[in-house]
LUMVO-621312 format. One line per 2 residues: number of its first residue (from 1); their letters; for each residue x, y, z of N, C-alpha, C, O. Coordinates in steps of 0.05 Angstrom, whole numbers, always signed. Layout:
NUM	A	X/Y/Z/X/Y/Z/X/Y/Z/X/Y/Z ~ ...
***
This chain:
1	MN	+21/-31/+6/-3/+0/+4/+20/+22/+1/+43/+19/+9 ~ +8/+46/-12/+27/+70/-12/+13/+97/-11/-11/+95/-6
3	GF	+22/+122/-16/+7/+144/-13/-19/+146/-29/-41/+152/-20 ~ -12/+139/-57/-36/+136/-77/-61/+122/-63/-83/+133/-62
5	DV	-55/+89/-51/-79/+82/-39/-93/+97/-18/-117/+97/-16 ~ -75/+113/+1/-86/+123/+21/-103/+148/+14/-121/+156/+30
7	AG	-97/+166/-18/-112/+185/-25/-142/+174/-36/-163/+186/-32 ~ -140/+151/-49/-164/+135/-59/-182/+128/-32/-203/+141/-30
9	VA	-175/+112/-14/-196/+108/+9/-203/+134/+20/-226/+138/+27 ~ -181/+158/+23/-199/+182/+38/-220/+193/+22/-240/+205/+29
11	GL	-211/+187/-1/-236/+204/-24/-260/+183/-25/-278/+189/-41 ~ -261/+168/-17/-280/+146/-20/-300/+153/+10/-323/+160/+11
13	ML	-284/+149/+29/-295/+160/+58/-309/+187/+57/-329/+190/+71 ~ -299/+206/+42/-304/+238/+43/-329/+239/+28/-350/+246/+39
15	WP	-328/+231/+5/-346/+236/-12/-358/+213/-22/-362/+214/-47 ~ -367/+190/-8/-378/+164/-20/-394/+164/-49/-390/+148/-68
17	HD	-418/+188/-48/-439/+192/-64/-431/+213/-84/-447/+218/-102 ~ -406/+228/-83/-403/+249/-99/-375/+237/-116/-353/+242/-106
19	EQ	-376/+222/-143/-350/+211/-150/-341/+235/-165/-316/+235/-168 ~ -350/+252/-174/-337/+279/-187/-316/+296/-167/-291/+298/-171
21	LR	-328/+306/-146/-316/+311/-122/-292/+295/-120/-269/+302/-123 ~ -302/+268/-112/-284/+249/-107/-256/+244/-128/-233/+239/-121
23	KK	-266/+247/-151/-234/+245/-164/-225/+269/-169/-203/+271/-180 ~ -239/+289/-164/-215/+316/-161/-197/+319/-142/-172/+320/-143
25	AV	-216/+320/-118/-196/+317/-96/-171/+297/-97/-148/+304/-94 ~ -183/+267/-105/-163/+253/-102/-137/+255/-121/-114/+248/-116
27	EA	-149/+268/-144/-126/+277/-164/-108/+295/-152/-84/+291/-155 ~ -117/+312/-140/-103/+339/-124/-79/+320/-106/-55/+319/-109
29	AA	-95/+307/-89/-71/+287/-70/-54/+271/-85/-30/+266/-80 ~ -68/+262/-105/-43/+239/-117/-25/+263/-130/-3/+253/-132
31	ID	-24/+285/-138/-3/+297/-148/+9/+307/-127/+33/+304/-126 ~ -3/+318/-107/+20/+323/-77/+31/+301/-75/+55/+304/-78
33	VA	+24/+271/-70/+42/+256/-68/+59/+246/-88/+76/+229/-80 ~ +58/+253/-117/+83/+241/-130/+102/+267/-125/+126/+263/-121
35	LV	+89/+295/-124/+112/+316/-117/+134/+310/-93/+159/+313/-92 ~ +114/+302/-75/+127/+296/-49/+152/+275/-55/+176/+281/-49
37	AG	+145/+251/-66/+159/+223/-68/+177/+231/-91/+192/+213/-98 ~ +180/+256/-106/+199/+262/-125/+196/+245/-153/+215/+239/-167
39	MM	+168/+238/-158/+160/+226/-180/+152/+249/-202/+146/+244/-225 ~ +155/+269/-193/+149/+295/-217/+169/+312/-215/+163/+333/-202
41	PA	+194/+310/-225/+218/+322/-220/+211/+345/-238/+190/+343/-251 ~ +227/+367/-240/+228/+396/-261/+248/+384/-287/+271/+375/-286
43	PA	+232/+387/-305/+253/+377/-332/+281/+388/-328/+284/+412/-324 ~ +301/+371/-331/+326/+375/-339/+333/+393/-360/+354/+405/-356
45	DP	+319/+398/-383/+323/+418/-399/+316/+454/-394/+299/+463/-409 ~ +325/+468/-380/+317/+491/-368/+304/+503/-386/+286/+515/-374
47	SK	+303/+506/-417/+276/+518/-429/+249/+501/-424/+229/+513/-432 ~ +245/+486/-418/+224/+473/-410/+213/+472/-376/+191/+465/-367
49	RP	+233/+482/-365/+218/+489/-335/+198/+510/-333/+182/+507/-315 ~ +197/+532/-349/+173/+554/-342/+155/+535/-345/+149/+526/-323
51	GY	+142/+523/-367/+123/+514/-370/+109/+493/-350/+86/+488/-346 ~ +136/+480/-337/+130/+452/-319/+120/+474/-291/+103/+465/-276
53	YE	+131/+499/-285/+127/+508/-263/+99/+521/-265/+83/+522/-246 ~ +93/+533/-292/+65/+538/-295/+49/+519/-293/+31/+525/-278
55	AL	+48/+498/-300/+30/+473/-298/+29/+466/-264/+11/+457/-250 ~ +49/+471/-260/+46/+466/-225/+27/+487/-209/+15/+482/-188
57	DR	+28/+511/-222/+19/+539/-205/-14/+521/-218/-30/+516/-200 ~ -20/+515/-243/-47/+516/-243/-55/+488/-235/-76/+481/-245
59	RP	-44/+471/-220/-56/+447/-212/-78/+442/-192/-81/+460/-175 ~ -91/+425/-191/-112/+430/-166/-98/+420/-148/-79/+405/-152
61	RV	-108/+431/-117/-93/+431/-90/-107/+422/-78/-131/+423/-82 ~ -97/+411/-57/-114/+390/-36/-124/+415/-18/-138/+407/+0
63	SD	-121/+437/-19/-123/+459/-1/-152/+469/-16/-170/+477/-2 ~ -156/+468/-43/-179/+479/-57/-202/+463/-43/-225/+471/-45
65	YE	-196/+440/-28/-220/+420/-25/-220/+428/+8/-236/+414/+22 ~ -207/+447/+22/-212/+438/+49/-236/+449/+62/-239/+440/+85
67	AQ	-253/+463/+55/-278/+465/+66/-295/+438/+65/-301/+427/+86 ~ -301/+427/+40/-310/+408/+34/-305/+385/+52/-322/+370/+63
69	FR	-269/+382/+55/-260/+363/+70/-267/+366/+100/-274/+345/+110 ~ -268/+386/+114/-275/+391/+144/-304/+383/+147/-311/+373/+169
71	QS	-321/+386/+128/-350/+384/+134/-352/+353/+126/-370/+340/+137 ~ -337/+341/+110/-344/+311/+112/-325/+301/+132/-330/+278/+136
73	VT	-307/+309/+145/-294/+288/+162/-318/+294/+189/-326/+274/+201 ~ -326/+314/+194/-345/+314/+220/-368/+298/+213/-379/+283/+229
75	RG	-375/+300/+190/-400/+280/+185/-393/+257/+181/-403/+242/+198 ~ -380/+244/+166/-365/+216/+171/-362/+212/+195/-378/+196/+206
77	AI	-344/+225/+209/-341/+216/+248/-365/+209/+259/-369/+190/+274 ~ -384/+228/+250/-413/+224/+269/-426/+197/+254/-440/+183/+267
79	AG	-422/+192/+231/-438/+164/+224/-420/+143/+229/-429/+120/+223 ~ -392/+144/+239/-376/+126/+252/-382/+123/+275/-380/+99/+283
81	SI	-389/+139/+291/-402/+147/+319/-416/+130/+325/-411/+113/+342 ~ -444/+136/+305/-469/+122/+306/-460/+88/+302/-471/+71/+316
83	LQ	-446/+83/+288/-443/+54/+290/-428/+42/+314/-432/+21/+327 ~ -411/+59/+317/-395/+50/+340/-411/+47/+370/-408/+28/+385
85	LA	-428/+70/+373/-444/+64/+397/-470/+48/+392/-484/+47/+412 ~ -479/+39/+374/-496/+21/+359/-485/-4/+370/-496/-16/+389
87	VD	-464/-12/+360/-446/-35/+369/-449/-41/+408/-459/-58/+423 ~ -436/-20/+409/-441/-18/+439/-461/-28/+449/-463/-51/+458
89	RD	-481/-6/+447/-507/-10/+458/-520/-41/+454/-532/-49/+473 ~ -519/-57/+430/-526/-81/+422/-510/-98/+437/-522/-118/+446
91	AA	-482/-97/+444/-466/-112/+458/-476/-118/+488/-477/-139/+499 ~ -483/-90/+498/-488/-95/+527/-518/-101/+531/-523/-111/+553
93	TP	-542/-95/+513/-565/-105/+512/-576/-119/+491/-598/-112/+482 ~ -564/-136/+483/-575/-148/+449/-604/-149/+440/-622/-159/+454
95	GM	-607/-139/+421/-638/-136/+406/-647/-113/+415/-667/-106/+402 ~ -640/-96/+432/-654/-73/+450/-638/-45/+437/-643/-22/+444
97	MK	-625/-53/+424/-603/-24/+412/-631/-10/+390/-644/-21/+372 ~ -632/+22/+402/-653/+31/+389/-637/+53/+371/-625/+71/+383
99	LG	-636/+53/+342/-624/+75/+329/-630/+97/+333/-612/+115/+331 ~ -652/+103/+337/-662/+133/+337/-653/+143/+367/-645/+166/+370
101	AV	-655/+126/+390/-639/+143/+413/-607/+146/+411/-594/+162/+424 ~ -596/+125/+391/-570/+139/+387/-564/+154/+368/-541/+164/+367
103	KS	-580/+160/+350/-573/+182/+334/-589/+208/+351/-584/+229/+340 ~ -598/+209/+364/-613/+239/+381/-587/+236/+405/-583/+257/+416
105	EL	-574/+218/+412/-557/+221/+438/-533/+236/+423/-523/+256/+434 ~ -523/+226/+398/-497/+232/+382/-505/+267/+371/-489/+286/+370
107	GE	-528/+266/+366/-534/+293/+352/-530/+314/+380/-515/+333/+381 ~ -543/+307/+398/-532/+328/+422/-505/+333/+428/-496/+354/+436
109	LF	-493/+311/+423/-463/+307/+429/-445/+325/+416/-425/+336/+426 ~ -455/+327/+388/-440/+336/+366/-450/+372/+355/-442/+386/+337
111	GV	-470/+375/+376/-490/+393/+366/-494/+392/+342/-479/+407/+330 ~ -512/+377/+328/-522/+372/+300/-558/+360/+306/-564/+346/+325
113	SR	-573/+368/+290/-602/+362/+292/-605/+336/+284/-591/+325/+268 ~ -626/+325/+297/-629/+297/+293/-637/+297/+261/-628/+279/+247
115	ST	-652/+314/+250/-662/+320/+228/-634/+317/+203/-633/+301/+185 ~ -616/+336/+210/-589/+335/+195/-577/+307/+195/-567/+298/+174
117	ID	-578/+291/+221/-566/+271/+218/-583/+246/+199/-572/+230/+184 ~ -608/+249/+203/-624/+228/+188/-630/+238/+154/-640/+222/+138
119	ND	-623/+260/+147/-630/+271/+121/-596/+276/+109/-593/+275/+85 ~ -579/+280/+123/-553/+294/+106/-528/+275/+117/-506/+281/+107
121	IW	-528/+258/+132/-507/+240/+143/-505/+219/+146/-483/+208/+140 ~ -527/+204/+157/-533/+178/+161/-540/+168/+132/-530/+146/+129
123	PV	-552/+176/+111/-558/+166/+84/-531/+166/+70/-523/+146/+57 ~ -516/+192/+73/-496/+194/+54/-473/+177/+69/-459/+167/+51
125	YR	-462/+169/+94/-439/+161/+100/-448/+125/+112/-431/+109/+121 ~ -468/+121/+109/-478/+98/+128/-463/+73/+105/-458/+50/+114
127	SV	-456/+76/+82/-443/+59/+63/-414/+58/+71/-399/+45/+58 ~ -406/+71/+93/-375/+74/+94/-373/+80/+119/-350/+85/+129
129	AH	-399/+80/+135/-399/+84/+168/-373/+61/+186/-362/+66/+207 ~ -369/+34/+168/-349/+14/+182/-317/+36/+174/-297/+41/+188
131	LW	-320/+40/+159/-290/+65/+153/-285/+80/+176/-266/+81/+191 ~ -309/+93/+175/-304/+116/+195/-303/+110/+223/-291/+124/+239
133	AA	-317/+85/+231/-314/+76/+259/-287/+71/+261/-272/+81/+278 ~ -278/+52/+238/-247/+36/+246/-226/+67/+251/-208/+68/+267
135	WN	-235/+88/+236/-218/+112/+232/-220/+128/+264/-200/+137/+276 ~ -250/+130/+275/-247/+138/+299/-234/+126/+324/-228/+140/+344
137	TY	-229/+96/+320/-218/+76/+332/-180/+84/+330/-165/+82/+348 ~ -175/+92/+306/-145/+94/+299/-143/+124/+312/-122/+128/+325
139	VD	-158/+141/+310/-151/+174/+323/-154/+170/+350/-139/+183/+365 ~ -172/+152/+360/-164/+150/+393/-140/+135/+404/-129/+138/+427
141	EI	-134/+123/+387/-108/+103/+388/-79/+125/+393/-61/+126/+410 ~ -85/+141/+370/-56/+156/+369/-60/+184/+380/-42/+201/+376
143	KD	-87/+190/+397/-89/+213/+409/-65/+234/+426/-59/+258/+424 ~ -56/+207/+446/-39/+212/+460/-6/+223/+453/+8/+240/+465
145	AP	-3/+204/+427/+27/+207/+416/+24/+211/+388/+27/+191/+374 ~ +14/+242/+371/+3/+232/+351/+30/+235/+336/+49/+247/+346
147	PA	+30/+220/+305/+50/+217/+290/+59/+252/+281/+43/+271/+279 ~ +94/+251/+275/+102/+279/+267/+80/+291/+241/+73/+314/+240
149	RF	+72/+274/+226/+56/+282/+199/+35/+264/+198/+38/+240/+196 ~ +8/+280/+199/-17/+272/+199/-30/+257/+166/-33/+270/+145
151	YF	-33/+236/+168/-42/+226/+138/-72/+226/+142/-78/+222/+165 ~ -98/+229/+122/-120/+222/+124/-125/+203/+105/-124/+210/+81
153	PC	-132/+170/+114/-143/+169/+144/-121/+158/+160/-122/+158/+185 ~ -101/+148/+147/-77/+141/+159/-53/+134/+142/-55/+130/+118
155	PA	-34/+132/+154/-5/+122/+141/-8/+98/+128/-20/+80/+138 ~ +4/+95/+98/-2/+76/+80/+0/+47/+100/-15/+27/+102
157	DR	+27/+55/+113/+28/+22/+127/+7/+15/+152/+9/-7/+164 ~ -9/+29/+158/-30/+32/+171/-63/+21/+158/-82/+13/+172
159	LP	-61/+23/+135/-86/+15/+117/-95/-17/+120/-118/-22/+116 ~ -80/-33/+124/-87/-60/+137/-96/-63/+157/-109/-84/+161
161	DL	-93/-44/+179/-102/-48/+208/-134/-33/+206/-156/-41/+214 ~ -129/-8/+191/-153/+11/+192/-180/-11/+175/-203/-14/+183
163	FA	-169/-24/+152/-193/-53/+140/-197/-69/+155/-219/-81/+152 ~ -181/-77/+174/-185/-104/+195/-206/-92/+209/-226/-106/+212
165	CA	-206/-68/+219/-224/-61/+243/-245/-54/+224/-265/-66/+232 ~ -250/-41/+205/-270/-31/+191/-288/-56/+184/-312/-56/+191
167	RA	-276/-81/+171/-285/-98/+162/-306/-117/+202/-329/-127/+204 ~ -288/-113/+217/-305/-116/+236/-330/-103/+247/-351/-112/+257
169	YG	-323/-83/+241/-347/-63/+247/-368/-72/+231/-389/-79/+241 ~ -363/-73/+200/-382/-83/+182/-399/-105/+179/-420/-109/+166
171	ER	-378/-128/+201/-399/-150/+207/-417/-149/+231/-437/-164/+236 ~ -406/-127/+245/-428/-125/+264/-454/-108/+255/-477/-111/+264
173	AS	-445/-89/+237/-471/-70/+225/-488/-93/+214/-511/-97/+221 ~ -478/-105/+199/-498/-124/+180/-508/-155/+202/-519/-176/+194
175	AI	-500/-149/+225/-511/-172/+241/-532/-152/+260/-554/-162/+263 ~ -529/-131/+270/-547/-121/+292/-568/-110/+278/-564/-94/+261
177	VP	-595/-120/+286/-618/-111/+274/-629/-97/+301/-633/-108/+322 ~ -633/-65/+294/-642/-47/+311/-671/-55/+325/-689/-66/+312
179	HR	-673/-49/+348/-701/-59/+367/-721/-48/+352/-719/-25/+344 ~ -743/-64/+344/-768/-62/+331/-765/-53/+302/-786/-47/+290
181	SP	-750/-51/+292/-736/-42/+259/-747/-68/+243/-743/-92/+249 ~ -763/-55/+222/-776/-68/+206/-758/-68/+180/-765/-78/+158
183	HG	-734/-54/+185/-717/-53/+163/-695/-78/+163/-680/-85/+144 ~ -697/-84/+178/-671/-107/+187/-648/-100/+190/-650/-82/+207
185	PL	-621/-104/+183/-599/-101/+195/-590/-71/+200/-598/-53/+185 ~ -577/-68/+216/-568/-36/+219/-559/-26/+193/-566/-5/+183
187	IP	-542/-41/+184/-528/-36/+147/-524/-61/+141/-507/-75/+151 ~ -548/-71/+116/-540/-94/+106/-513/-98/+90/-500/-79/+79
189	AA	-505/-128/+91/-471/-123/+83/-468/-116/+55/-448/-106/+45 ~ -495/-123/+40/-490/-113/+9/-491/-81/+7/-487/-70/-14
191	DL	-495/-67/+29/-493/-37/+27/-472/-22/+38/-473/+2/+40 ~ -451/-40/+46/-426/-33/+54/-405/-32/+41/-395/-54/+34
193	VE	-389/-5/+32/-369/-8/+11/-350/-33/+19/-342/-41/+41 ~ -346/-44/-7/-328/-73/+0/-293/-62/+3/-282/-45/-12
195	LP	-283/-72/+20/-254/-66/+22/-241/-86/+13/-247/-110/+13 ~ -212/-68/-1/-193/-93/-15/-184/-114/+7/-190/-114/+31
197	EV	-169/-133/-7/-157/-150/+12/-131/-142/+15/-123/-131/-5 ~ -115/-143/+32/-89/-131/+38/-71/-150/+58/-83/-156/+79
199	A	-51/-158/+56/-34/-179/+69/-20/-153/+91/-3/-158/+108
***
């Protein structure tokens, strides 16, 4: 796994239903990764360098997507928290977890209305909630000793751990049926974004 994989996972988590925005933001991140990795060196021919630097100036930048990034991280983290709390509640009292109560409690905690959760957060991020729950777990693990440089969602060497944790949350999400729910599992397995197998 490498920085390009990290950018792809980040784009999927941030904008699961906006393929155009995801593609543009991932392209910007990929260019940054390539520049940092030395994969896009300046031309050896000095006469070609002005065009190279002009192209760099016109390239899409990760910072162009900062506002969307911040909103998506907040909303994704809320979706992950919904899944985490639902799993915890179901483990404490099997079959009695009430999704509405979980959403209301987290809405109050995050200062977000229940209608925003029901209309703008859960439907958008539900398919990637297992990744967000895993990310929340990862952030909780590193909060006391953060890395020198923060990568979203995590450094490439931690992606297998993130995926393993997300798979575990996905299995629980598809096994939990909220109390008195006519809709079946919290998140049916078929609705979860499929994760790549990594060694």
